[in-house]
N, C-alpha and C positions, 0 to 999 in steps of 0.2 A: 777538836782539832783547832788548833792556832790558825791566826792570819797566814804567816808565814809559812805553815807546814802545808795549809790548803792552795798555796802559791806552788810552793815546791811539786804537789802531786799534778796539777794542773796542766806545769810545764813539761812533766814524764809520761803524763796520762793518752794514749793512743784510743781516742774511740772506734770501735770498731760495729759495722751495724751487721747483722746477718746473714740479709739475702734472703732469698727465696728458700723456706725450712726446706722444699721437697727436693730442693737440689742440692749440690755438693759442696755449699757453701761453709756451713758450722763443721764438716768432716775437713776440709782445707784448713780453716783457723784451728781445728785443734790438735792437726799436726804440724805446723808451721809457728805455734805458740809453744812446740815442747823442742824447738829448735835452741840451740846454744851460740845460735849465728844473730840471734839479735841482741840490742844493749841490755845490759844488764839491768840499767835505770828504768828502762820503757814497763809502764803500769798500764796494761790494758785493760780496758771498759770495753765489754760486750754489753749492744741493747739487740735484746730480741728477748725470744721465751725462756725461760730458764729450763724448765721443764723440756723442752724442745730438746735442749743443749743436753742433757742428764742423757737424755732416755738413745739417743744418736751416739752419746761418747759410750754408754753399754751395749750398745749395738756393733760398734765397733771394735770393743775390748775381747766383744763375746767370740768375732773373727779372728783372733788372735793378734791383733795390731796393737802394740805395745808404743809406739814413740805419737803418743798423746799428753797432754796436758789434761788433767783433770779438771773438771768444771768447778770442786769444790776449792781449786785452788785461784778463780780466779770473780771478779769484780765482776758483776752481770746485772745491767737495769734493766728487772725483769717485767716485761708488756706480755702477759700470758697469751697464749692461742686457745682458744676456747674449743676448737674442732679439731677431729683428728688429723692429724697429719701424717702421711706414710711417702719415706723417700721415693721417687721416682712418680710420684701421681699429684703432681700439680693439677689445683685447683684454684679458683678465686680469692677462698680464703686466706690460702698461702699467699696470692698477689696483695692481698689486702694487707695481710701482715710487716710482709717486706716493704709495704712502703710508709705505715707506719713508724715503723723500726727506723729508716731510713731518715723519715722527718724527725723523728727525736733526736736521733745522734747528731743531725744537722744543729739543730737547737741547741744543745749542749756544745758544739763549737760557737754559735754565736753569740753564745751568753759567757763565752770565756773559759770556758771549763775543761779545755784540754787542750792539746798540743795538735793534733792533725786527726782526720777523721779518715778510717780504712774502709771501704764497703766491700759487701762479696756480690757475687751475682744474684742479679733480678731476671727475670721472665718480664719483659714487655708484656706479652701477650695477657698473660694473669692481673698486670696491674689495669687494662684496659679492661677486663673482663668485672675486674673490683670497680670502675668506672674512674680510673685514675688516667685518664688520658694525655701521658707526655711520651716524648722520641723514648726516655731514657732518664738515669739517674740523676745526669750533668742538667737537662733542663731543670729537676724538680729543687735542685742545690742553687740553680742562677735565681729560680723564684724566693727561697727560702733566703737566700742570702739577698735579694734585693737588686742583684746585678744583670744586665742584660746581654750581656758578650763576653758569655764562658771560652775555654779554650781547651781542646782536649790534643793531651800529648802523650807521646808514648814515649818511656826510656826505658832502657836496657844497658845491664853492664856486663860485657862476655866476661865469661869466666874463664876464658883464654888466655887472655892478655888486659883484661880490667877497663877496655878500651868503652866510653859510654855512648851510645845512640840513640837520635831522640828524632822523631820525627811528630809532625803538628799537623792538625788535621784543620784547614781552614771552613770545609762544613763538614756538619757531622751527618746527625740522622735524618738524611731528606731523601726524597725519591733521586735515582737519578738525572731523571727528565729537568728536575727544579735545579741543578747543581749550575746552569752559564746563567739564570736569572737570578741567582743569590749571589756569586760571584762579579764583584766590582775592584776596582782601585782603593778605595775605603778599605772595604774588607781586608782584602790581600794586603794591603800597607800596615793594620793594626793587628793582623797576626806575623808579620814579620818581627815587626816592635815586640812583639809577646814571645818568641822564638830566640831570636838576640839576647832580652833579657834575661831568659832561662839559661841558653847556655855560655852566657858572661858568668853564672856561677862557677864556671868549670875551668872556662878558658878566656882571659881577657881579648882577644882578637878571633871569633871563631869562624869557622868555615861553614857558609849557608849555600843549598842548593836549593832550587824552586821546580818543582814538577810544571810541564807545561798540560795542557786541558786534553790539547787534541793527540793523537796519533803524531809522533814526530815532533812533536811540539809545533805542530800547523803544517809542518817541511813550507815554509816561507808563504803561507795562506793558501797552500792547494787542497791541505786538507782540515779546515777549520781557519777563520780570522780572528778567533778573539786573541791569541797572543802578537800579532801585529797590530791591532786596534788599540790594545788598551793594557795587556800584560807587559811587553817589554818597554813601553815609556815608561810605566810603572818601578818597575826593577832597575830604569837607567836612572830614575829621581830619586828611589830610595837609594842604590848605591853611591850619587854623589852627597848623597847628605852623609852617610859613613863610609868614608872613602879607604878608613882600616880595614873594613871587613872584604873578604875574599866572598865574592857572591856570584853563586855560578846559574844559568837558567836566563829563561825556560829551557828545560831540559824535557829530552826525549825522556815520557815514562817509563817506557819499559827498558830504560837501560840507567837510568835515574839514581838505581839503588843499589848498581854493581858497587861502585868503589864503598859503599858499608858492607857489603856483605864481606870482603874481601878483608877489610879494615875489621872488621869481627871475629872472621877466623882465623888470620894472620895477624898480621903486624899493620900499626895503623902507620900511614902517611901523610905527606905537607897536602896531597889530594884527598883524604879523606875527609867529608862532611861531618860536622860536628853535631849539627840540625839540618834535616830534610820539611818544605813544609811540599804538605799533599793536597791538592786542590776540593778533593773528595772523599770522602770514607774508604770505598774500597782502594781506591789508587793506594792509600798511605797503610794500609791494616794490613793488603797481601803480604806484600814483602816485609814488613814488620814482624807480621807472625812465622814467616817462611824461616826468616833471619833467626830471630829471638823468641819465637813461643816457650811460655814458661818460665823467660827471663823478664819478658816485658812487664812493665807497670803505665797502666790507663794513670794519669794525672789532669785533673783538671787545675785549669791556671785562671784566672782572673776574680778566682772566690774570697771572700776576706781569710780564709782558712786555707792550708793543700787540702787536697781529697786525693789519695792514690787507690787504684783495686787493681785485682788480677785483669791480665789480659784476656782470659777466658769467657766463658758463658756458667747456665745453670747446669749444664752437662746431665740433666734429667734420665739418660738411659745408662750412666754407670750409677748414680746415688743408692746410698745404701748398701753398696759392694764393696767400699773400703779400698778402692783402687783407684781413688781420685789422686790425681800429684800436686802435691802443696808448691812446689816450688816460686810460681807467679804469687799466691798469698803471700810468700816469705818474703818476694823480694817487694812485693806492695806497703808490707811492713816495715820492713828494712826504707822505702825509699820516705816512707812517712816520718821519720824519723831523720833521716838525712838531712831532707829538703826543708826541713826545720830545725837545724843544728844553727846555732847562732855562732857567727864569725868573729875573730878577735881572738 
């Protein structure tokens, strides 16, 4: 292969780590890659066990599922599993495999051999069982890339009106009791800047909302003082530095996503937020998944490459049954391409 052909291939290659082989990851990948909605130039490279992919393909085909891509037509970086793997029966060997596949896939991106990374779901529990103590894939990717402050953003496009819905998490996989210790002005300032940069990909002057930490955003200090003590002053300072941006917040968390829900289901207005900053994991993901489940894409920002993943987990309870919905994986693949599209 010539250098120019290699560069062209790298430019169009999307690396896909297969996730936990006992979950639904491989199934939704095979379904999503069969879609005609994917860019014709996309060149997927699967990282995982080739034999496992072929076995799951044959199992799904025997169940009468025809909307699948044949593994024979795919490029697969083969990292074999030596243990017997069965759908819906997770174990530490499957956890070890998914960890090694992710690591190898990420290194391909670090080496510049692909355009973006898409990751299928893994089980944190079985990573831990295999001796890999990470809160999730995001933290492992940050370690490989040598970055200290990755951001987890969920983005989705409404199938009704093509409105883009973005939620960024200020904190991610930490216990709720640690959230208030993790939050501070510096962190929120960094996350606001990250969210603004992302939203500006699609709109020059986006509208951003920030959820409060306490019920009713503290209600003037009656239900918590974090808003008064540091969050409101920080938001005023940030707004002064970005006068062209409409900043709302801190908003009561129980109503912060209402305008986004209306924009998703009907017609966006000037009041619709282009991005929302949630202060902790479930505060952002509960409304995001209620509004846009199977359409939302988990996007890791702050890495030297774009990484996307579906917004669901391993779903061991339905693995191997052929009923897994591939819409979120399809959205993740499309987003990996769209977010790395060269402008101009």
